[in-house]
C-alpha positions in Angstrom: 101.7 128.5 116.9 99.1 128.8 114.4 100.0 131.7 111.4 97.5 134.4 110.3 94.7 133.7 108.9 93.3 135.0 105.6 90.1 135.0 104.2 89.3 133.3 100.9 87.9 135.3 97.9 84.1 134.0 96.8 84.4 131.1 94.6 82.4 131.2 90.9 80.4 128.5 88.9 83.4 129.2 86.3 85.9 128.2 88.7 84.4 125.1 90.3 83.7 123.9 86.9 87.3 124.5 86.1 88.8 123.2 89.1 87.2 119.3 87.8 88.9 119.3 84.5 92.2 119.3 86.4 94.6 117.3 89.0 96.6 120.1 90.5 98.6 119.7 94.3 98.6 122.9 96.1 101.8 124.7 96.3 100.8 126.3 99.8 101.1 129.5 98.4 97.8 131.7 98.1 99.3 133.8 95.1 100.6 131.2 93.4 99.5 130.7 89.3 98.0 127.4 88.7 99.8 125.7 86.2 97.6 123.6 84.5 95.5 122.7 81.7 93.1 123.8 81.0 93.6 126.9 82.5 92.1 127.9 85.8 90.5 131.3 85.9 92.2 132.4 89.1 95.1 132.1 91.6 95.3 129.7 94.3 93.3 131.2 96.7 90.6 130.5 94.4 91.4 127.1 93.7 91.6 126.1 97.0 87.9 127.8 97.7 86.7 126.0 94.8 88.0 122.4 96.4 86.6 123.6 99.6 83.2 124.4 98.3 83.0 120.6 96.3 84.1 118.8 99.7 82.0 120.4 102.2 79.5 120.2 99.9 79.7 116.8 98.8 81.2 115.4 102.6 79.8 117.1 105.2 76.5 114.8 107.1 74.7 115.1 110.0 72.5 112.7 111.9 69.2 111.3 110.0 66.1 113.1 111.5 68.0 115.3 113.4 66.9 118.5 111.3 64.1 119.4 109.4 63.7 121.4 106.2 62.0 124.9 107.1 58.4 125.1 107.3 57.6 127.7 103.9 60.3 125.4 101.4 58.6 124.3 98.5 59.0 120.6 97.6 62.0 120.4 95.4 63.6 123.8 95.7 67.1 124.0 97.6 67.3 125.5 101.3 70.7 126.5 103.1 71.5 124.7 106.2 71.3 127.8 108.3 67.5 128.1 107.4 67.2 124.4 108.8 65.7 123.7 112.5 66.4 121.1 114.7 63.3 118.3 114.8 61.8 119.3 118.3 60.8 115.3 118.1 63.9 114.0 117.4 65.5 112.0 120.2 69.0 111.3 120.7 70.3 107.9 119.1 72.7 105.3 120.4 75.9 105.5 117.6 75.3 101.9 116.7 72.5 103.3 114.6 74.7 105.5 112.8 77.1 102.3 112.1 75.3 102.0 108.4 74.5 104.4 106.0 70.9 104.8 106.6 72.2 106.7 109.9 73.6 109.8 108.1 72.3 112.2 105.6 74.1 115.0 104.3 74.0 119.0 105.4 74.2 120.8 102.3 73.0 121.0 98.9 74.8 119.0 96.2 76.9 120.8 93.5 75.6 120.6 90.0 77.6 120.0 87.1 77.5 123.9 86.2 78.5 124.8 89.2 75.8 125.9 91.1 73.4 124.3 94.0 70.7 125.6 92.1 69.9 125.9 88.2 69.3 129.3 86.7 66.3 131.1 86.6 64.2 130.2 83.4 63.3 132.7 81.4 59.9 133.1 80.3 59.6 134.8 76.9 57.6 134.3 73.6 59.3 132.2 71.0 60.8 134.2 67.8 61.6 131.8 65.2 63.3 134.8 63.5 65.3 135.6 66.6 65.7 132.2 68.2 68.3 132.2 70.9 70.6 128.8 71.3 69.1 126.7 74.0 71.7 125.8 77.2 72.2 122.2 78.8 69.3 120.5 80.1 68.3 121.6 83.9 69.9 118.8 86.6 67.8 117.5 89.1 69.0 119.9 92.5 70.3 118.0 95.2 68.4 118.6 98.0 70.3 118.9 101.5 69.0 116.3 104.3 69.2 113.9 101.2 70.2 109.9 102.4 73.6 109.3 101.3 74.9 106.5 98.6 76.4 103.8 100.5 78.6 102.9 97.4 80.1 106.5 98.3 80.7 106.0 102.0 81.9 103.5 104.3 79.9 103.3 107.8 81.2 101.5 110.8 81.1 101.8 114.7 84.0 102.3 117.0 84.4 101.1 120.6 87.7 101.3 122.4 86.9 101.4 125.4 84.8 104.4 125.8 81.5 105.4 124.3 80.9 103.8 120.9 81.8 106.3 118.2 80.3 106.0 114.8 82.4 106.8 112.0 80.8 107.4 108.1 84.3 107.4 105.6 84.2 108.6 102.2 85.3 106.6 99.1 84.7 109.6 97.0 86.8 111.9 99.0 89.4 109.7 100.6 90.7 111.7 103.9 87.0 112.7 104.5 85.5 111.4 107.9 82.2 112.2 109.8 81.7 111.2 113.6 79.0 111.0 116.0 79.1 109.8 119.6 76.5 110.0 122.5 77.8 111.2 125.4 75.3 111.2 128.0 71.9 112.9 126.5 74.5 115.1 124.8 75.0 114.6 120.9 78.5 115.0 119.5 79.1 114.8 115.8 81.7 116.2 113.1 82.9 116.6 110.1 86.7 116.0 109.0 89.1 116.3 105.6 92.5 116.0 106.0 93.6 114.9 101.8 94.9 115.9 99.0 92.0 117.8 97.5 91.5 115.1 95.3 88.1 113.5 94.7 88.7 109.4 93.3 87.7 109.0 89.8 85.9 106.4 88.4 87.7 106.1 85.2 91.5 107.2 85.1 92.2 111.0 84.8 92.7 112.1 81.0 94.3 115.5 80.4 91.8 117.2 78.0 92.6 117.9 74.7 94.0 121.2 73.0 91.2 122.9 71.1 91.5 122.1 67.2 94.0 123.5 65.0 92.8 126.8 63.2 91.8 125.6 59.5 94.3 126.6 56.7 93.7 130.2 55.7 92.6 130.3 52.0 95.5 130.8 49.2 96.5 135.0 49.0 95.9 136.2 44.9 98.6 138.3 43.8 97.4 141.7 42.2 98.9 142.0 38.9 101.0 144.7 38.4 99.8 148.1 36.7 101.1 148.8 33.3 104.1 151.4 33.8 102.2 154.0 31.0 98.9 153.3 33.0 101.1 153.9 36.6 102.5 157.5 34.9 99.0 158.8 33.3 97.8 160.5 36.7 101.7 161.5 37.4 101.9 163.6 34.1 98.4 164.8 34.3 99.6 166.5 37.6 102.4 167.7 36.1 100.8 169.0 33.1 98.0 170.6 35.0 100.7 172.5 37.1 102.7 173.8 34.1 99.5 174.6 32.5 98.8 177.4 35.4 102.2 178.5 35.4 102.0 179.5 32.1 98.3 181.2 32.8 100.4 183.1 35.4 103.3 184.5 33.3 103.7 188.1 32.0 102.3 188.8 28.5 105.2 190.4 26.5 103.7 192.7 24.3 101.9 194.7 27.1 105.0 195.6 28.9 
């Protein structure tokens, strides 16, 4: 019997970037703290959501030419999968046609290093040398959906075991991610599945990010010289002298009495 489903929170670009800098296994508790360095901005539910976003956008495939970009899509501009339409001229192909990387394309846009699928909109402002703002990172080339897959990141094959052939694409970047395709009669069946630990294969060994540099030593404290006692007592003596003078002025005159 399955347990209760819980909706995960929306993920932010900062959380996606932070998830790429740590190698942390999930505890299974959505409210658990993510104890890692650099600190992750959120609980385990946000960390899980960030991993799912990275996996789904990198490992969800579909047959080549089955879907097409929206008619009003501008060249080089990212479009959402729900805006894609099934190509009317597409004819179902045998599973053997998907036994190579050319038979598959991505379904979702790729996630950039800034934690987004698109670059932030550019602000066109007049250049002011006196009030020049620091420039951000150079925009990355956006990874469009329905793009060809990299043969170095996928292992493709066709499996035949007494039934209809099944084409399988296995991700070498995300171990545990599979895409399968089968043609049953005239019906196409394709799906994506992931069973893994949430860690992608790294090109270089993982290294913990170094802590920030130590704060520079502060300047030496200069002690203030003590004021001479005579000078320190001048203000007190002047105060009491003034009070005594006021009291003397208020005393009654003995001759008038």
